[in-house]
N, C-alpha and C positions, 0 to 999 in steps of 0.2 A: 469337592464340595462347591455348589453354586450359591453365590451371594445375590439375593433378590435385587439390591440396588446397584449391582455392578454395571448393568446395562445403562442405567440413568447416569451414572458417573462417567461412563465412556462417552455418552452423547454430550454431556456437559463439557467435557474435555475437548472433544472435537469442535464444539461451538466456540470455545474459547480460543482454540488455535486458529480457527478461521478467521477470527477478529484480528489476529496479530500476523497475518501474512504480510512479509516484507518484500519489496521489489527493489531492484537496483535501477540506476538511471538508463541503463541499456534496455531493461524491461519496459520503462516508461516511454522511451524512444519508440519502441516497436508497437506499444499499444496505441499511443496518440499519433504515430506517423509523423514526428517532429524530429529535428536535428539535436545533436549533443549540445550545442551552444544554447539552444532554446530551453532544454531541460535544465542546464545549470543555471541559467538566468532565472527561471522559475523557482529553483531551489534557494538560490541566494537572495532573491527578492522576498522570500516567504510567501509567495502566492501558492506554492505547493508545499505543504507541510512535511517535514522530514527531519531526520536527525543523522549525525555522523558517528561512524564507528571507526575511529582512527582517522584515516583520510578519506574513507569511502562514505558515501551517501547511502542511506536506507529509507525507503519511502513505505509507509504503511499502506496497504491496499485500500483501506477505508479513506485515507487522505486523498489518494488518486480518485477514487469514486466521487468523494465530495467536490473535488476540484472540476471533474467532468460535468457534474451537475450544475456547478455555479457558472462555468464557462459559457458565454453567449454563443449559441449555435455550435457548441462543442469545440470552439476555436480558442486559442491561447491568447 
């Protein structure tokens, strides 16, 4: 049985999941081309929005994108 709204629901779920993609500090290091100490400095200062899960940091992709748009010349 095919449900007509099934495709719309799947698209909506995919859109929601894209919004909540999480990165690790290592991912941020690779994307920005910066060192570990710089990443943790940005996290601890609040310049890069993130949250902790236990002892680990998780950075929403949306926060990294916002940081990259606001940083002058793409620099930290």
